[in-house]
C-alpha positions in Angstrom: 0.0 0.0 0.0 2.7 2.4 1.0 4.7 1.6 -2.1 1.7 2.5 -4.2 1.1 5.6 -2.1 4.5 6.7 -0.8 3.0 9.8 0.8 1.4 7.7 3.6 4.9 7.2 5.2 5.2 11.0 5.5 1.7 11.6 7.1 1.7 13.5 10.4 0.9 11.3 13.4 -2.8 10.8 13.9 -3.8 11.4 10.3 -5.7 8.4 8.9 -5.1 7.0 5.4 -8.8 6.9 4.7 -11.8 8.9 5.8 -15.5 7.9 6.2 -17.5 9.8 3.6 -20.7 8.0 4.8 -20.7 9.6 8.2 -23.1 12.3 6.9 -25.8 12.3 4.3 -25.5 16.0 3.3 -23.6 19.2 4.0 -26.7 20.4 5.9 -26.4 17.3 8.0 -22.9 18.4 9.1 -24.3 21.8 9.9 -27.1 20.3 12.0 -24.6 18.1 13.9 -22.5 21.2 14.7 -25.6 23.1 15.8 -26.5 20.2 18.2 -23.0 20.1 19.6 -22.0 23.8 19.7 -25.4 25.5 20.0 -24.2 28.3 22.4 -20.8 28.8 20.9 -20.1 31.7 18.6 -20.3 30.7 14.9 -19.9 34.0 13.0 -18.7 37.4 13.7 -18.8 40.5 11.5 -18.5 44.2 12.3 -18.6 43.3 16.0 -21.9 41.4 15.8 -21.7 37.7 16.8 -24.1 34.9 16.0 -24.0 31.6 17.9 -24.6 28.3 16.2 -28.1 28.2 17.7 -29.0 31.7 16.5 -27.6 30.9 13.0 -29.7 27.8 13.0 -32.9 29.7 13.5 -32.1 32.1 10.6 -31.1 29.3 8.4 -34.4 27.6 8.9 -36.3 30.8 8.2 -34.5 31.3 4.9 -34.9 27.7 3.9 -38.7 27.8 4.7 -39.0 31.1 2.7 -37.4 29.5 -0.4 -39.6 26.3 -0.2 -42.8 27.7 1.3 -43.0 31.2 -0.1 -41.2 30.8 -3.5 -42.2 27.1 -3.9 -38.7 26.2 -5.2 -38.2 22.5 -6.0 -35.3 20.3 -5.0 -32.2 21.0 -7.2 -33.3 24.6 -8.2 -30.3 27.0 -8.3 -30.1 30.0 -5.9 -27.2 32.5 -6.5 -25.4 34.5 -3.8 -23.6 37.7 -4.9 -22.0 39.4 -1.9 -18.8 39.8 0.1 -18.3 38.2 3.5 -21.0 39.2 5.9 -23.4 37.4 8.2 -26.0 36.9 5.5 -23.6 34.7 3.6 -23.5 31.6 5.8 -27.2 32.0 6.6 -28.0 31.9 2.9 -25.6 29.0 2.1 -27.0 26.6 4.8 -30.6 27.8 4.2 -30.2 26.9 0.5 -28.6 23.5 1.3 -31.1 22.7 4.0 -33.9 23.3 1.4 -32.3 20.7 -0.9 -31.4 23.4 -3.4 -28.1 24.2 -5.1 -25.8 27.2 -4.3 -24.3 29.2 -7.1 -21.6 31.5 -5.8 -21.2 34.7 -7.8 -18.2 37.0 -7.6 -19.9 40.4 -6.6 -17.3 42.3 -8.7 -18.5 40.7 -11.9 -19.4 43.1 -14.7 -22.9 42.9 -16.1 -21.7 40.7 -19.0 -20.0 38.1 -16.7 -23.0 38.1 -14.3 -25.5 37.4 -17.1 -23.5 34.5 -18.5 -23.4 32.8 -15.1 -27.1 33.4 -14.2 -28.2 32.1 -17.6 -25.8 29.2 -17.8 -26.7 27.9 -14.3 -30.5 28.5 -14.8 -30.7 30.5 -11.6 -34.2 31.0 -10.1 -33.3 33.3 -7.2 -30.5 35.8 -6.7 -29.5 37.2 -3.3 -27.4 40.4 -3.8 -26.0 43.0 -1.5 -27.1 46.6 -2.3 -23.6 47.6 -3.4 -24.0 45.5 -6.6 -27.8 46.0 -7.2 -27.0 48.3 -10.1 -25.1 45.5 -12.0 -28.0 43.2 -11.5 -30.5 45.8 -12.8 -28.6 45.9 -16.1 -29.1 42.2 -16.9 -31.9 40.8 -14.8 -34.5 40.9 -17.6 -32.4 38.7 -19.8 -31.9 35.9 -17.2 -34.2 33.2 -15.8 -34.2 34.7 -12.3 -37.7 34.9 -10.9 -36.9 36.6 -7.6 -34.2 39.0 -6.5 -33.5 39.3 -2.7 -31.5 42.4 -1.7 -29.7 43.3 1.5 -27.5 45.9 3.0 -24.2 45.0 4.6 -25.5 46.4 7.9 -28.8 44.5 7.8 -27.9 41.7 10.3 -26.0 43.9 12.7 -28.9 45.1 14.8 -29.9 48.7 15.7 -28.3 51.2 15.7 -25.1 49.7 14.3 -26.7 48.3 11.2 -28.3 51.5 10.2 -25.0 53.4 10.7 -23.1 50.9 8.6 -25.6 51.2 5.8 -25.7 55.0 6.0 -21.9 55.3 5.9 -21.5 52.9 3.0 -24.1 54.7 0.9 -23.7 58.4 1.7 -20.2 58.8 3.1 -18.2 56.2 1.3 -20.4 56.3 -1.8 -20.1 52.5 -2.2 -23.8 51.8 -2.9 -24.9 53.2 -6.3 -28.7 53.7 -6.8 -30.5 50.9 -8.5 -34.0 49.9 -9.4 -35.3 46.4 -8.9 -39.0 46.9 -8.4 -39.9 43.2 -7.6 -37.1 42.6 -5.2 -37.7 41.7 -1.6 -35.4 42.5 1.4 -33.5 39.7 3.0 -35.0 40.5 6.4 -38.5 40.4 5.0 -37.8 37.1 3.4 -36.8 35.7 6.8 -40.0 37.1 8.3 -42.0 35.4 5.6 -40.1 32.2 6.2 -41.3 32.2 9.8 -44.9 31.6 8.6 -44.0 28.4 6.9 -43.2 25.1 8.5 -40.0 23.5 7.3 -40.6 20.3 5.4 -38.2 17.4 5.5 -36.1 17.4 2.3 -34.3 14.2 1.4 -30.9 15.0 0.1 -28.4 12.3 -0.9 -24.7 12.2 -1.7 -25.1 12.6 -5.5 -27.3 15.8 -5.3 -25.4 18.9 -6.3 -24.6 21.2 -3.4 -22.7 23.9 -5.3 -22.4 24.9 -8.9 -19.0 26.5 -8.5 -17.8 28.4 -11.5 -14.4 28.2 -13.0 -12.9 29.3 -16.2 -11.5 26.0 -17.4 -9.2 26.0 -20.4 -11.8 27.3 -22.8 -12.1 30.6 -21.1 -15.9 30.4 -20.8 -16.9 30.1 -17.2 -18.1 26.6 -16.5 -20.0 25.3 -13.4 -18.2 22.5 -11.6 -20.9 20.2 -10.1 -19.8 19.7 -6.5 -22.0 17.1 -4.9 -22.8 16.7 -1.2 -20.5 13.7 -1.3 -17.6 15.8 -2.7 -17.9 18.4 0.0 -18.5 16.0 2.9 -15.4 14.1 1.7 -13.3 17.3 1.6 -14.5 18.4 5.0 -13.6 15.0 6.5 -10.2 15.0 4.7 -9.3 18.5 5.8 -10.6 18.3 9.3 -8.7 15.0 9.9 -5.6 16.6 8.6 -5.8 19.8 10.7 -7.0 18.0 13.8 -3.7 16.3 14.1 -2.1 19.7 14.6 -3.8 20.4 17.9 -6.9 22.1 16.5 -9.7 21.4 19.0 -13.5 21.3 18.3 -15.4 24.2 19.7 -12.3 26.3 20.5 -11.0 27.7 17.3 -11.3 31.2 15.8 -10.5 31.4 12.1 -10.0 34.6 10.2 -12.1 34.5 7.0 -10.7 37.2 4.8 -10.8 35.4 1.5 -14.3 35.8 0.0 -16.6 32.9 0.7 -17.5 32.8 -3.0 -13.9 31.5 -3.6 -13.8 27.7 -3.2 -10.8 27.8 -0.9 -12.5 30.0 1.8 -15.8 28.3 1.2 -14.6 24.9 2.1 -11.6 25.5 4.4 -13.2 28.3 6.5 -17.0 28.1 5.8 -17.3 24.3 5.9 -14.3 22.7 7.7 -14.3 25.2 10.6 -18.1 25.0 10.9 -17.8 21.2 11.2 -15.2 21.8 14.0 -17.5 24.2 15.8 -15.1 27.1 15.2 -15.9 30.9 15.0 -15.6 32.3 11.5 -14.5 35.9 11.9 -15.7 37.4 8.6 -13.7 40.2 7.1 -15.9 42.1 4.6 -13.2 44.2 2.9 -9.7 42.7 3.4 -8.3 45.2 0.8 -8.6 47.8 3.6 -5.3 46.5 5.0 -5.1 49.0 7.8 -8.7 48.2 9.0 -7.9 44.5 8.6 -4.8 44.7 10.8 -6.9 46.6 13.4 -9.4 43.8 13.5 -6.6 41.3 13.9 -5.3 43.2 16.9 -8.7 43.0 18.6 -8.9 39.3 18.1 -7.3 36.2 19.6 -7.4 34.1 16.5 -6.1 30.5 16.1 -6.2 30.0 12.4 -6.0 32.0 9.2 -6.2 31.1 5.5 -5.2 33.3 2.6 -3.4 33.6 -0.7 0.2 34.7 -1.1 -0.8 38.3 -1.9 -3.0 38.6 1.2 -0.1 37.4 3.5 2.3 39.7 1.7 -0.1 42.6 2.0 -0.4 42.0 5.8 3.3 41.7 6.3 3.7 45.1 4.5 1.1 46.9 6.6 2.1 49.0 9.5 1.2 47.5 12.9 0.9 43.9 11.7 4.0 42.9 13.7 2.2 44.1 16.8 -0.7 41.6 16.5 -0.8 38.9 19.2 0.1 35.6 17.5 0.4 33.6 20.7 -2.8 31.6 19.9 -2.1 31.0 16.2 -1.9 27.3 15.3 -2.6 27.2 11.6 -1.7 29.5 8.7 -2.7 28.0 5.4 -1.8 29.4 2.0 -3.6 28.2 -1.2 -5.2 29.5 -4.3 -1.8 30.4 -5.8 1.9 29.5 -5.1 3.2 30.7 -1.8 6.4 32.6 -2.4 9.4 31.6 -0.3 10.2 35.2 0.6 6.7 35.7 2.0 6.7 32.4 3.9 10.1 33.2 5.4 9.0 36.7 6.5 5.7 35.3 7.8 7.5 32.8 10.0 9.8 35.5 11.3 6.9 37.9 12.3 4.4 35.4 13.5 6.5 32.4 14.7 4.2 30.1 12.7 5.1 28.3 9.5 3.0 29.3 6.5 1.8 26.0 5.2 1.0 25.6 1.5 -1.9 23.6 0.3 -3.0 22.8 -3.3 -6.4 22.4 -4.7 -8.8 23.2 -7.6 -12.4 24.1 -7.8 -12.8 20.7 -9.4 -11.5 19.0 -6.3 -13.7 20.9 -3.8 -10.8 22.1 -3.5 -8.3 20.4 -1.2 -6.1 17.7 -2.9 -2.7 18.1 -1.3 -1.7 19.8 2.0 1.7 20.0 3.7 2.0 18.7 7.2 1.0 21.4 9.6 4.0 20.7 11.8 6.5 21.7 9.1 9.4 23.5 10.7 10.1 25.6 7.6 8.6 26.3 4.2 9.6 23.5 1.8 8.4 24.7 -1.7 6.2 21.6 -2.1 2.3 21.7 -2.4 2.3 18.9 0.1 1.0 15.3 0.4 -2.2 13.9 -1.1 -4.7 14.0 1.8 -6.6 10.9 3.1 -8.6 8.9 0.5 -6.8 10.8 -2.2 -4.5 9.5 -4.9 -2.2 11.6 -7.0 0.1 10.7 -9.9 2.1 12.3 -12.6 1.3 11.4 -16.2 2.9 12.1 -19.6 1.1 13.2 -22.7 0.3 9.5 -23.5 -1.5 9.1 -20.2 1.3 6.9 -18.8 2.6 7.4 -15.3 6.1 8.7 -15.3 9.1 7.6 -13.2 9.7 9.0 -9.7 11.1 12.6 -9.9 10.1 13.1 -13.5 7.9 15.9 -14.6 4.4 15.4 -16.1 0.8 16.4 -15.6 -0.5 16.2 -12.0 -3.6 14.0 -11.9 -5.9 13.6 -8.9 -8.4 10.9 -7.9 -10.6 10.8 -4.9 -14.1 11.3 -3.4 -13.7 15.1 -3.6 -13.4 15.2 -7.4 -16.4 16.9 -9.0 -19.2 15.1 -10.8 -18.3 17.0 -14.0 -19.0 20.4 -15.6 -22.7 21.5 -15.7 -24.1 20.8 -19.2 -20.6 20.5 -20.6 -19.9 16.8 -21.2 -17.4 17.7 -23.9 -15.4 19.8 -21.4 -15.7 17.1 -18.7 -14.3 14.5 -21.0 -11.2 16.7 -21.6 -10.2 16.7 -17.9 -11.6 13.3 -16.6 -10.1 10.1 -18.0 -11.6 6.7 -18.1 -9.9 5.6 -14.9 -11.5 8.5 -12.9 -8.3 10.7 -12.9 -8.8 14.4 -13.0 -6.1 16.0 -15.2 -5.2 19.3 -13.5 -3.3 21.0 -16.3 -0.4 21.6 -13.8 3.0 20.2 -14.4 4.5 18.5 -11.4 6.9 16.0 -9.9 6.8 13.7 -6.9 9.8 13.0 -4.6 10.5 9.7 -2.9 8.6 10.8 0.3 5.4 11.4 -1.6 5.6 15.2 -1.6 4.5 16.9 -4.8 6.0 20.0 -6.4 4.4 22.2 -9.1 6.9 22.9 -11.8 4.9 24.9 -14.3 1.4 25.2 -15.7 0.3 23.3 -18.8 -2.6 25.6 -19.2 -2.2 29.2 -20.4 -4.1 30.3 -17.4 -3.0 33.4 -15.6 -3.1 33.4 -11.8 -3.8 36.9 -10.4 -3.8 36.9 -6.5 -5.3 33.4 -6.5 -7.9 34.0 -9.1 -7.9 32.2 -12.4 -7.8 34.4 -15.4 -8.3 32.7 -18.8 -6.6 34.3 -21.8 -9.4 33.4 -24.1 -11.9 35.5 -22.2 -9.7 38.6 -22.2 -9.0 38.1 -25.9 -12.7 37.6 -26.8 -13.6 40.8 -24.9 -10.8 42.9 -26.4 -11.4 41.5 -29.8 -14.8 43.3 -29.8 -13.0 46.6 -29.7 -13.1 48.1 -33.3 -9.5 49.4 -33.2 -8.0 46.0 -32.5 -7.0 43.6 -35.3 -5.5 40.8 -33.1 -4.9 40.3 -29.5 -3.2 37.8 -27.2 -3.3 37.7 -23.4 -0.6 36.2 -21.3 0.6 36.4 -17.6 3.4 38.6 -16.7 5.3 38.1 -13.4 4.3 40.5 -10.6 5.8 40.7 -7.2 2.5 41.7 -5.5 -0.1 39.5 -7.2 2.0 36.7 -8.6 1.0 37.5 -12.1 -0.8 40.3 -13.9 -2.6 40.3 -17.3 -0.5 41.5 -20.2 -2.1 41.9 -23.6 -0.2 42.1 -26.9 -2.1 43.8 -29.6 -1.9 44.3 -33.4 -3.7 47.5 -34.2 -6.4 48.0 -36.8 -6.7 51.7 -36.0 -3.2 53.2 -35.9 -4.4 55.8 -33.4 -5.4 53.3 -30.8 -3.9 54.0 -27.4 -3.0 52.0 -24.3 -5.5 54.0 -22.2 -8.4 53.3 -24.6 -7.7 49.6 -24.4 -7.6 49.7 -20.6 -10.8 51.8 -20.5 -12.6 49.2 -22.7 -11.4 46.4 -20.4 -12.6 48.3 -17.3 -16.1 48.5 -18.8 -16.3 44.8 -19.6 -14.1 42.8 -17.2 -13.8 42.5 -13.5 -10.8 44.2 -11.7 -8.4 41.3 -11.5 -8.8 40.5 -15.2 -7.8 44.0 -16.3 -4.7 44.2 -18.5 -2.0 46.0 -16.5 0.5 45.8 -19.4 -0.5 46.7 -23.0 2.0 46.1 -25.7 1.6 46.9 -29.4 3.2 44.8 -32.2 3.2 44.6 -35.9 2.3 40.8 -35.8 1.8 38.0 -33.3 3.8 34.8 -33.4 1.7 31.9 -34.7 2.0 28.1 -35.5 1.6 27.0 -39.1 -2.1 26.5 -38.5 -2.5 30.0 -37.3 -2.7 29.4 -33.6 -1.2 32.2 -31.6 1.9 31.1 -29.6 1.2 32.6 -26.2 4.3 31.0 -24.7 6.6 33.0 -27.1 4.8 36.2 -26.0 5.3 35.3 -22.4 9.0 34.7 -22.8 9.7 37.5 -25.4 11.2 40.9 -24.8 9.0 43.8 -26.0 9.8 45.1 -29.5 11.7 48.3 -29.5 
């Protein structure tokens, strides 16, 4: 067994080789078990307002009853959530799951074009949106299948007077809430009140039902919904909680900083689900970009765990006052979503005294596939070991496993691997082989102790601060600009975000400027997809069949 799975010999003490995926029927089942065990313990905190597991449970039931009783949704219907981290988020997630429905997480910073694609593709019936983004929804709602919009203010769950003050400041002082008009929308708090009138029916949910349609760009550049079943997410919760429990994490005692948005699969599972299973307190950071405010919150908090992407850790380390935070309770600092840079990991260890441990996953694996041992003394440059009940291997282009230490495509197999892409069998077939291996598109090698190392990416994907950016999408959008003849998008290295988007353009209109290109991108693409570098050329390098050679553009020096 160990010869087939050499990583088992490197497992931390107490971590099992296999997990029991049948312990729970559904994700809602896990939530119910935590409510029963940790009813009076704090579950969520935001802007100083704390909800216990018991209080969250009441609100979750009200929201589920509203969706089923008032809106008459049927099992499997899709409900979208479009908001940053706030108390409404977990209430909505577990309400939707308890009702036997499917959650569709939407990045609130999406442009109208991106939002419309996702709502239409997923066949969304109900959309919950925070006021800040109501104006985007207004632009496209008529062209989507959405029957009911639910709106809410970031202050709505904070109680009086704090909630009213937060909403007032965001709208009138910070000007962060543009006016919008959605005449048939209902307020979230009113939906909860209506839910109280309905009794909550028992909804039978099984392992194969889809819990989340989690959108990812895939290699084609068109956002696709990864079908993550209840089994996938239960498995990943069991795997990750078994892994971190070996590091002294204790049920009902942990406080995790949730700064990455819950619409991102890493925060969703690692923070929102795993620490909920462990009865932890999720400390929700609504705007982590306000680094000074973020550090202030950390100073007021005795937290025991934090997850983040490299850029977030780097940002904190470069913010005044971070070195004065009390790290005496910190047990777990987990980096994922993008490669953790050695310089950042070294500085993190120096400032906090805790090793920044790298993990690896994909939307398609719910997401955790490999995690480093949490008792690592120093950053090791590896993505870690395949977690319990997970197999990993490295294959060549012919689908054969390569020899130890050789580089090939990293493939993952396990109960956390998605069911497939929503309505995209052709795309599913491209990444899932006949033996059940998911081909990640990442080039990797394995050492004799079972540690995996990412060497390069097979895909042309650009990774900006942990978010996948697909060149095809950037190219498709910019190609709509009349002054552009040809365009290619590639990643350019960037100290702050890992990579930024660089576009290389052949002009149709000789007067086209860099600023015009950037302005067009700003109108049609969300922030992290904006090209930061615009380069003009007379022609683009191509293969003999006319395919643009992005790799040459990545490696080339700009023309004089």
